[in-house]
C-alpha positions as CSV (number, residue, x, y, z in Angstrom):
1,M,87.5,8.5,157.4
2,K,85.0,11.1,158.5
3,K,85.9,14.4,157.5
4,A,84.9,17.7,159.1
5,E,84.5,21.3,157.8
6,V,85.1,24.1,160.1
7,V,83.9,27.6,159.2
8,L,86.1,30.8,160.4
9,I,84.9,34.3,160.2
10,P,86.9,37.2,160.9
11,L,86.4,40.9,161.4
12,P,86.8,42.3,157.8
13,A,90.2,44.1,158.9
14,M,93.7,43.3,158.0
15,G,94.9,42.1,161.4
16,H,91.7,39.8,162.3
17,I,91.8,38.4,158.7
18,V,95.5,37.4,158.9
19,A,95.1,35.8,162.3
20,V,92.3,33.5,161.2
21,V,93.6,32.5,157.8
22,E,96.8,31.4,160.2
23,I,94.6,29.5,162.6
24,A,92.7,27.8,159.5
25,K,96.2,26.7,158.1
26,L,97.1,25.3,161.6
27,L,93.9,23.2,161.9
28,V,94.3,21.6,158.2
29,Q,98.1,21.1,158.9
30,R,97.6,19.4,162.2
31,D,94.6,16.9,161.1
32,D,93.9,15.4,157.8
33,R,90.3,15.2,158.7
34,I,89.7,18.9,159.0
35,Y,88.9,21.1,155.9
36,T,88.7,24.7,156.7
37,T,86.8,27.8,155.1
38,V,87.4,31.4,155.9
39,L,84.5,33.4,155.1
40,V,85.3,37.2,154.5
41,M,82.6,39.9,155.1
42,H,82.3,42.7,152.8
43,P,82.9,45.7,152.7
44,T,86.1,45.3,154.3
45,L,87.3,48.1,156.8
46,D,90.5,48.8,154.7
47,P,92.0,48.6,151.0
48,S,95.0,46.8,152.2
49,T,92.7,44.2,153.0
50,T,91.3,43.8,149.7
51,E,95.1,43.5,148.3
52,Y,95.7,40.9,151.0
53,M,92.5,38.8,149.6
54,E,94.1,39.2,146.1
55,S,97.3,37.9,147.2
56,L,95.8,34.8,148.8
57,A,93.5,34.0,145.6
58,A,96.8,34.4,143.8
59,S,99.0,32.0,146.3
60,T,98.9,28.4,146.6
61,L,96.9,27.6,149.8
62,P,97.2,24.5,151.9
63,D,94.9,21.5,150.7
64,R,91.6,21.2,152.2
65,M,91.7,25.0,153.3
66,R,89.7,27.7,151.0
67,V,89.2,31.4,151.4
68,I,85.7,32.7,150.2
69,N,84.7,36.5,149.8
70,L,81.0,36.9,151.0
71,P,78.8,39.4,148.7
72,R,79.1,43.0,149.7
73,V,76.5,44.6,152.0
74,E,75.5,47.3,149.5
75,S,73.8,49.8,152.2
76,I,77.2,50.0,154.0
77,T,79.8,52.5,151.9
78,S,82.6,54.7,153.0
79,A,80.2,57.6,153.5
80,T,77.5,55.4,155.9
81,K,80.4,53.8,158.1
82,G,80.0,54.8,161.3
83,R,79.4,53.7,165.2
84,N,76.9,51.0,164.0
85,W,78.7,49.9,161.0
86,L,79.4,46.5,162.4
87,T,75.8,45.4,163.4
88,C,74.8,46.4,160.1
89,L,77.4,44.4,158.6
90,I,76.5,41.4,160.7
91,E,73.0,41.8,160.0
92,G,73.7,42.4,156.5
93,Q,75.8,39.2,156.0
94,K,73.5,36.8,158.1
95,P,71.7,35.5,154.8
96,H,74.8,35.2,152.7
97,V,76.3,33.0,155.7
98,K,73.1,30.6,155.8
99,E,73.2,30.0,152.1
100,Y,76.5,29.1,152.2
101,V,75.8,26.8,155.2
102,S,72.7,25.3,153.8
103,R,74.9,24.2,150.5
104,I,77.5,22.5,152.8
105,R,74.7,20.8,154.3
106,T,73.4,19.6,150.9
107,Q,76.5,18.3,149.4
108,F,77.2,16.2,152.6
109,E,73.4,14.8,152.1
110,M,74.1,14.1,148.4
111,N,77.6,12.6,149.0
112,P,78.5,11.6,152.5
113,D,82.0,11.1,151.8
114,S,82.0,15.1,151.8
115,P,83.2,16.9,154.9
116,R,80.4,17.5,157.3
117,L,80.0,20.8,159.0
118,A,81.5,20.6,162.6
119,G,81.6,24.0,163.9
120,F,81.9,27.9,163.5
121,V,85.0,29.9,164.8
122,F,84.0,33.5,165.2
123,D,86.2,36.6,165.6
124,T,85.4,38.2,169.1
125,F,83.5,40.8,166.8
126,A,81.6,38.7,164.8
127,T,80.0,36.8,167.4
128,G,76.5,38.1,166.4
129,L,76.6,35.4,163.7
130,K,75.9,33.1,166.4
131,D,72.3,33.4,165.4
132,V,72.8,31.2,162.2
133,S,75.2,28.9,164.1
134,N,72.5,28.3,166.5
135,E,69.6,28.0,163.8
136,F,71.3,25.0,162.3
137,G,72.2,23.5,165.8
138,I,76.0,23.7,164.8
139,P,78.4,24.3,167.7
140,W,80.4,27.9,167.6
141,Y,83.8,28.8,168.9
142,V,85.1,32.1,169.7
143,F,88.7,33.1,168.6
144,S,89.7,35.5,171.5
145,A,92.9,36.7,173.2
146,A,90.9,37.2,176.4
147,V,91.0,33.8,177.8
148,S,92.1,34.4,181.1
149,S,88.6,35.7,182.2
150,L,87.1,32.5,180.5
151,S,89.1,30.0,182.5
152,D,87.3,30.1,185.5
153,G,85.6,26.8,185.2
154,K,82.2,28.5,184.7
155,T,82.0,28.6,180.7
156,P,82.7,26.0,178.2
157,P,86.2,24.8,177.3
158,V,88.8,27.2,176.6
159,Y,91.6,26.1,174.2
160,Q,94.6,28.0,174.2
161,V,96.5,27.3,171.0
162,G,98.4,30.6,170.2
163,P,100.5,32.1,169.6
164,I,99.1,32.5,166.1
165,V,102.1,34.2,164.4
166,K,102.8,33.8,160.7
167,H,105.6,31.3,160.0
168,I,108.6,33.1,158.3
169,G,109.2,29.8,156.4
170,D,105.9,29.8,154.8
171,G,106.9,32.5,152.3
172,P,107.1,36.1,151.9
173,D,104.1,38.5,153.3
174,P,101.1,38.6,150.6
175,L,101.3,42.5,150.7
176,S,105.3,42.5,150.7
177,D,105.6,43.0,147.0
178,E,107.7,45.6,145.2
179,S,105.0,48.1,145.6
180,N,105.3,48.3,149.4
181,N,109.0,48.7,149.1
182,S,109.7,45.1,151.1
183,R,113.1,44.3,149.3
184,D,114.3,47.8,150.1
185,I,113.2,47.9,153.5
186,M,114.5,44.2,154.3
187,G,117.7,45.3,152.2
188,W,118.0,48.4,154.8
189,L,117.8,46.2,157.8
190,D,120.6,43.7,156.5
191,D,123.0,46.6,156.5
192,Q,122.1,47.5,160.2
193,P,124.1,46.2,163.3
194,P,122.4,43.2,165.4
195,S,119.4,44.9,167.9
196,S,120.1,48.6,167.0
197,V,117.1,49.5,165.1
198,M,113.8,51.0,166.7
199,F,110.8,49.9,164.9
200,L,107.6,51.9,165.0
201,C,104.3,50.7,163.7
202,F,101.0,51.3,165.0
203,G,98.9,48.6,163.4
204,S,96.6,48.7,160.0
205,W,94.4,51.4,161.6
206,G,97.3,53.3,163.4
207,S,98.0,57.0,162.6
208,F,98.5,60.5,164.2
209,K,97.8,63.9,163.0
210,E,100.9,66.2,162.2
211,N,101.5,67.8,165.8
212,Q,101.8,64.2,167.2
213,V,103.8,63.3,164.1
214,K,106.3,66.1,164.9
215,E,106.7,65.1,168.4
216,I,107.5,61.4,167.5
217,A,110.0,62.7,164.8
218,F,111.9,65.2,167.7
219,A,111.9,62.1,169.9
220,L,113.5,59.9,167.2
221,E,116.1,62.6,166.2
222,R,117.0,63.2,169.9
223,S,117.5,59.5,170.9
224,G,120.3,58.9,168.1
225,H,119.1,55.7,167.6
226,R,118.6,53.7,164.2
227,F,115.1,53.5,163.3
228,L,112.6,52.2,161.2
229,W,109.2,54.3,161.2
230,S,105.7,53.1,159.4
231,L,104.3,56.4,159.1
232,R,100.4,56.5,157.7
233,K,98.0,59.2,156.6
234,P,95.1,59.5,159.1
235,S,91.6,59.2,157.5
236,Q,89.3,62.5,157.5
237,N,87.5,63.3,160.7
238,G,84.3,61.4,161.2
239,K,85.0,58.9,158.4
240,M,85.5,55.1,159.4
241,Q,88.4,54.5,157.1
242,S,91.8,52.9,157.6
243,P,94.9,55.3,156.9
244,S,96.8,55.6,153.9
245,D,100.3,56.1,152.8
246,Y,101.8,59.4,152.1
247,E,102.9,60.6,148.7
248,N,105.6,62.8,150.2
249,F,106.7,62.5,153.8
250,Q,108.2,66.1,154.1
251,S,104.5,67.1,153.8
252,I,104.2,65.7,157.6
253,L,107.6,65.5,159.1
254,P,109.6,68.6,160.5
255,Q,111.6,70.3,158.1
256,G,115.0,68.9,157.3
257,F,114.0,65.8,159.4
258,L,114.7,63.7,156.7
259,D,117.9,64.7,155.7
260,R,119.5,64.8,159.2
261,T,118.6,61.4,159.9
262,A,119.3,59.9,156.5
263,K,122.3,58.0,158.1
264,I,120.3,56.3,161.1
265,G,116.3,56.2,159.8
266,K,114.1,55.1,157.4
267,V,110.4,56.4,157.0
268,I,108.3,54.0,155.1
269,G,104.6,53.4,154.7
270,W,102.8,50.1,155.0
271,A,105.4,47.8,156.9
272,P,105.8,43.9,156.6
273,Q,105.7,43.6,160.2
274,V,106.3,40.1,161.0
275,E,109.3,39.8,158.4
276,I,110.4,43.1,160.2
277,L,110.5,41.8,163.8
278,S,111.9,38.4,163.2
279,H,115.0,40.4,161.3
280,S,117.9,40.3,163.9
281,A,118.6,44.2,163.6
282,V,115.6,45.0,165.3
283,G,116.0,45.9,168.9
284,G,112.7,47.9,170.0
285,F,109.2,48.3,169.0
286,A,106.8,51.0,169.3
287,S,103.4,49.4,169.1
288,H,99.6,50.0,169.4
289,C,99.5,46.9,171.6
290,G,96.9,44.9,169.2
291,W,97.4,41.4,170.5
292,N,98.9,40.1,167.1
293,S,101.7,42.5,167.6
294,I,102.4,41.6,170.9
295,L,102.2,38.1,170.1
296,E,104.6,38.8,167.2
297,S,107.0,40.7,169.4
298,L,107.1,37.9,172.1
299,R,107.5,35.5,169.7
300,F,110.8,36.8,168.2
301,G,112.1,38.2,171.3
302,V,111.6,42.0,170.6
303,P,111.0,44.6,173.6
304,I,107.9,46.9,173.3
305,A,107.2,50.5,174.1
306,T,103.3,50.6,174.7
307,W,101.1,53.1,173.0
308,P,97.5,51.8,172.6
309,L,95.1,53.4,170.4
310,Y,91.7,51.8,170.6
311,A,89.7,48.6,171.4
312,E,91.3,46.1,174.0
313,Q,94.8,47.6,173.8
314,Q,94.9,49.7,176.9
315,F,94.0,46.7,178.7
316,N,97.0,44.7,176.6
317,A,99.3,47.4,177.4
318,F,98.6,47.6,181.0
319,Q,99.2,43.6,181.2
320,M,102.3,43.7,179.3
321,V,103.7,46.6,181.4
322,I,102.1,46.2,185.0
323,E,101.1,42.9,185.3
324,L,103.7,41.0,183.3
325,G,106.9,43.3,183.4
326,L,107.4,42.5,179.5
327,A,107.1,46.3,178.0
328,F,107.8,49.7,178.9
329,E,105.3,52.3,178.7
330,I,105.0,55.5,176.2
331,K,101.5,56.1,177.3
332,M,98.9,53.6,178.6
333,D,95.6,55.7,178.9
334,Y,95.8,57.3,175.3
335,R,92.5,56.7,173.4
336,K,92.1,57.5,169.4
337,D,89.3,59.5,168.7
338,F,88.2,58.4,165.2
339,Y,85.1,60.8,165.0
340,G,86.0,63.9,166.6
341,D,88.5,66.6,166.7
342,T,89.8,65.7,170.3
343,E,93.5,65.0,170.3
344,I,95.8,64.1,173.0
345,I,99.6,65.0,172.2
346,V,102.2,62.6,173.9
347,S,105.3,64.8,174.3
348,S,108.5,64.0,172.9
349,D,110.0,63.9,176.3
350,D,108.0,60.5,177.1
351,I,108.6,59.0,174.0
352,L,112.1,59.6,174.3
353,K,112.3,58.4,177.8
354,A,110.5,55.0,176.3
355,I,112.9,54.8,173.2
356,K,115.7,54.9,175.4
357,S,114.6,52.0,177.6
358,V,113.3,49.7,175.0
359,M,116.6,49.9,173.1
360,E,118.5,49.2,176.8
361,Q,120.7,46.2,175.7
362,D,121.2,44.8,179.1
363,S,117.8,45.6,180.8
364,E,115.8,43.0,182.9
365,I,112.9,43.7,180.7
366,R,114.6,42.6,177.4
367,K,116.1,39.4,179.5
368,K,112.4,38.6,180.0
369,V,111.1,38.9,176.9
370,K,114.3,36.7,175.3
371,E,113.0,34.0,177.6
372,M,109.2,34.6,176.8
373,S,110.3,34.1,173.3
374,R,112.1,30.8,174.0
375,V,109.2,29.3,176.0
376,S,106.5,30.5,173.4
377,E,108.5,28.6,170.8
378,K,108.1,25.2,173.2
379,T,104.6,25.5,173.2
380,L,104.1,25.2,169.6
381,V,106.0,21.9,169.0
382,A,104.6,18.2,170.1
383,G,104.3,18.4,173.9
384,G,103.9,22.0,174.3
385,S,100.6,23.5,175.6
386,S,99.4,24.8,172.7
387,F,100.1,21.7,170.5
388,S,98.1,19.8,172.9
389,S,95.3,22.3,173.3
390,L,94.8,22.4,169.4
391,G,94.7,18.6,169.6
392,R,91.8,18.8,172.1
393,L,90.2,21.3,170.0
394,I,89.9,19.1,167.1
395,E,88.8,16.3,169.0
396,D,85.9,18.2,170.1
397,M,84.8,19.3,166.9
398,M,84.9,15.7,165.5
399,G,83.0,14.5,168.6
400,N,80.2,17.1,168.0
401,M,79.5,15.6,164.6
402,S,78.6,12.0,166.5
């Protein structure tokens, strides 16, 4: 039997690595001929990524799948991360990727029964590594959410294999251990009525300064709705570092807020997002509109209140609110400034309006999101569009080895 190895390389940030690991699992679970290797570039962008990698190493991955840490690019430190960090990272990792590819080729030449390299799958932000693929004459694919602009017949085939969402049955989130209060969080949700909780979480890079945090707190308290709020501490201005958890939430929240909302709300640090969104108590989701978060919310039928922060998230929010009518707007043109002192404050009135809208039980948007959840589930099973597209992708990879 012909065996094929696929090498996947994500941006070294939490959401990107998790998504690529999930698609690597999909490939090996779908076809016995496929072997996958996820190469993780270092340094990563946030400490949670390191914890995730350690948990993967300690867990049992599917057969024919492995996750490998590439050597660290020593010239990149927390002090030097800036606007050009990604270019420096890609260039610094090219020799390490070449070394790994050479090893696979040598192994195949010595033992033809071993897997043969069939292709690379690059994260959208890691396509700078295509030079390595081209040098070895190996096909490369891009793992991207922006498929609509690529489906005009003027580009190579586009394989729509999503939604790539962690299966709850696969076990707990690798980061959801006791130190992250996961059991406490899920236990609290178990005590809440169905669809009653507003969940606020803005991704592994989402955080706000004190003035904005207070506006969010005022809106939550005025709304009267139950809430679960993932509140994280921003990095220092000018430093490309991910947020961290607060040691004491009272240092950032309005005085008395935690006491006044103790019966209806819970403020947490890092959140096991997939597990939370899949819980029946969650009825609304305030999100930064990263594509993973959008897919997860639609997969579990939870309407979104959009608050995009950076990258393509403004486009995602516009698509969800205006084009698809599947979300409510908090603010669509907000953009986070990681490097300077510029700060746009979204008022508590705007936040409150969105919370009330997203938590309305009989809204048309909630009905549309529930229907989208049902449809998305169908795409993943035999006969569904994503199931079929994944099969075509695998056959394309196998055919490229001929």
